[in-house]
N, C-alpha and C positions, 0 to 999 in steps of 0.2 A: 661405177654406180650408175644407181637408173634419173633421167629428165635431167641426165649434161651439167648435174650442180653438182660434180666434184667424180673424180679418177682417185685407183688406187693402183697397188705395187702388189702384181699376186708372183708366186715364184710356179704355179699351175696352173693348169689353160679351165675355167668355169667347165661345168658340166650343163648348164640351164642357161643359154640365150634374152634372159628374161628378170629383173629388180624382183622382190618380194612382191609388190604393189604391180605387178604385173606391165611394168616397161621394158622396152628393149634396152640389154648392155651389148656392149661391143666390145670382142675381145681384139686387141692385137700387140701383134709377139714381141720382144724385144731382139732390141740388133746385134745385143751377143747372149750367148747365155750364163741363165745366175747361176751363182756360186754353190751348194748343198748347205742351204739349215741346219743346226744342231737346233737336235734338240732337250730341253733341260725342266729336270720335276726338284723345284727344289722345297725344304723343309725347315719348321723352324728349329732350327738348337735345343729350344726354352722349351718341346713341346710334342708327342707323340699323336701322328697321327692317327684321327680317325680309321675303323676296320672297312667303312667305304673309302677312305680317301688311301689307303694301302690295299686294295684290291681294285684302284681305278689306276698307280703306277706299274701295279702288276702284269694286268694287264695294257695296259702299256707298254707296257718292258716286251710282250709278247709277241705282242703287233710291227712290233716296232724290229724284230730281230722275226720275223716271221716264223715264231711257234705256235701264231696260235693254232684254238682246234674252235675248230665252225663247228655248229647245230650246239641240241642240247646233253 
């Protein structure tokens, strides 16, 4: 977090060294390796997902499995 007001723990290395407001961000590695995170998509049993939600879920599945097609 910028300006020294807060901190956060991430399981990835930020690609930029500035916050959204332009202040510097410092990355400090953790002492031990972090465990992989599970990615979960939930839907309500009492309603059907919209076409947009279904498309997002399908894209996420393709990206996470490494089967997504690039380009038009």
